C-alpha positions in Angstrom: -50.7 -40.8 -21.9 -47.5 -42.6 -20.3 -45.8 -41.4 -23.4 -46.1 -37.5 -22.4 -45.8 -38.6 -19.2 -42.5 -40.3 -19.6 -41.2 -37.6 -21.9 -42.1 -34.9 -19.3 -40.2 -36.9 -16.6 -37.6 -37.1 -18.6 -37.6 -33.6 -19.6 -37.6 -33.0 -15.7 -34.7 -34.3 -14.8 -32.7 -33.2 -17.7 -33.4 -29.9 -16.8 -32.5 -29.9 -13.2 -29.4 -31.8 -14.2 -28.0 -28.9 -16.4 -29.5 -26.5 -13.8 -27.1 -28.6 -11.3 -23.9 -28.3 -14.2 -25.1 -24.2 -14.4 -25.0 -23.6 -10.5 -21.3 -25.8 -10.5 -20.3 -23.6 -13.5 -21.6 -20.3 -11.7 -19.7 -21.7 -8.4 -16.2 -22.1 -10.4 -16.9 -18.4 -11.6 -17.5 -16.8 -8.3 -14.2 -19.1 -6.9 -12.2 -16.8 -9.2 -12.8 -13.7 -7.2 -9.9 -11.5 -6.2 -7.0 -10.3 -8.2 -5.3 -11.5 -10.7 -2.2 -10.9 -12.4 -0.6 -11.9 -16.2 0.5 -11.2 -19.9 -1.1 -11.6 -23.2 -0.3 -13.2 -26.0 2.7 -11.0 -26.7 3.8 -11.0 -23.2 2.5 -7.1 -22.3 1.0 -6.2 -18.5 -2.7 -7.4 -18.6 -4.6 -7.8 -15.1 -8.3 -9.0 -13.8 -10.3 -8.8 -11.5 -13.3 -10.6 -10.5 -16.1 -9.7 -7.5 -19.1 -11.4 -6.7 -22.0 -8.9 -5.9 -26.2 -9.0 -6.2 -26.6 -10.5 -3.2 -24.1 -13.7 -5.0 -26.2 -13.5 -8.1 -23.6 -11.5 -10.0 -19.9 -11.9 -11.0 -18.1 -8.5 -12.0 -15.1 -8.6 -14.3 -12.8 -6.0 -14.3 -10.2 -6.6 -17.4 -7.5 -4.3 -17.5 -5.2 -5.1 -20.9 -1.6 -2.5 -22.1 -2.6 -0.1 -24.0 -6.5 -0.8 -23.3 -9.3 0.8 -21.3 -11.1 -0.5 -18.3 -13.2 -3.3 -19.8 -16.2 -4.7 -17.3 -18.2 -8.2 -17.5 -20.7 -9.0 -15.8 -21.7 -13.0 -15.5 -25.1 -14.7 -13.8 -27.2 -17.3 -14.1 -30.0 -17.1 -17.1 -31.8 -20.6 -16.8 -29.5 -23.4 -18.1 -26.7 -21.5 -19.1 -24.7 -18.4 -18.1 -25.1 -15.0 -19.7 -22.7 -12.2 -19.6 -23.1 -8.8 -20.9 -19.5 -7.0 -21.7 -19.1 -3.4 -21.4 -16.5 -2.7 -24.0 -14.9 1.0 -24.8 -15.8 0.6 -28.1 -18.9 1.4 -26.9 -20.8 -1.5 -27.4 -22.2 -4.2 -25.1 -22.1 -7.9 -26.2 -24.3 -10.4 -25.0 -23.1 -14.0 -24.9 -24.3 -17.4 -23.3 -22.4 -20.3 -22.3 -24.3 -23.7 -21.6 -21.7 -25.6 -19.4 -21.1 -29.5 -20.9 -21.1 -33.0 -19.2 -18.4 -33.6 -16.5 -16.2 -31.3 -14.6 -16.1 -27.8 -15.3 -12.9 -27.2 -16.9 -13.7 -24.4 -19.2 -16.8 -22.1 -20.7 -17.1 -21.1 -24.0 -19.3 -17.8 -24.5 -21.0 -17.6 -27.6 -22.2 -13.9 -29.2 -26.0 -13.5 -29.0 -26.2 -10.5 -29.5 -24.9 -6.4 -28.7 -26.9 -3.0 -27.5 -25.2 -0.1 -29.4 -24.0 -2.1 -32.1 -24.9 -0.6 -35.5 -24.0 -4.0 -37.9 -21.9 -7.3 -37.2 -19.1 -5.7 -39.1 -18.4 -2.8 -37.0 -15.9 -4.2 -34.3 -17.2 -6.3 -30.8 -16.1 -9.2 -28.7 -17.8 -11.7 -30.1 -16.5 -14.9 -27.9 -14.7 -15.9 -24.8 -13.7 -19.5 -23.7 -12.7 -19.0 -19.7 -10.1 -22.1 -19.0 -9.7 -23.2 -15.4 -6.7 -24.6 -15.3 -6.5 -24.6 -11.3 -7.4 -23.1 -8.6 -4.5 -20.1 -9.0 -4.2 -20.3 -12.6 -6.8 -19.4 -16.2 -7.0 -18.2 -19.1 -9.5 -15.9 -20.9 -9.9 -16.0 -24.8 -11.2 -13.4 -26.2 -12.7 -13.4 -30.1 -12.7 -9.6 -31.3 -14.0 -9.8 -34.9 -14.4 -6.7 -37.2 -15.5 -7.2 -40.9 -16.0 -11.0 -40.4 -12.9 -11.3 -39.4 -11.6 -12.5 -36.1 -9.0 -11.6 -33.8 -7.5 -13.6 -31.1 -7.0 -12.1 -28.0 -5.1 -14.4 -25.3 -4.2 -13.3 -21.6 -2.8 -15.9 -19.2 -3.9 -15.2 -15.8 -2.5 -16.1 -12.5 -4.4 -15.4 -8.6 -2.2 -12.3 -7.0 -1.0 -13.7 -3.7 -2.5 -11.2 -0.7 
């Protein structure tokens, strides 16, 4: 019985800590609110914007990269993780999840969890996203496009647009 109480206490402390880390990571995402401009790995123009919506529970990103239709990604807290749904011009909707690690939030790695409107995983889709928080005015987004089992990174370096 004491072992069960100890396990319950330890699990409860871990859950509270994970919740605090997740909340801190989500606050970091919320702090991106505003307009950003930058370049992709081939020095082509790209821009993105972040907006906090739905009473502060969701962050909406609208990304426009050269030669591509705009893409919308919604981020929100889901338990001890942050989940996203990416609305892609290819008409599928990948779902990904990031669980923040220990310490300062320097990056979030979102792993593929499934997708709406994706006939098979061989069909082209966004499969991973890493957001690196370099400082308050600079971020890097590394999206991984997967098609037929082959991964292609798409890297964007953004600077906060000054008003």
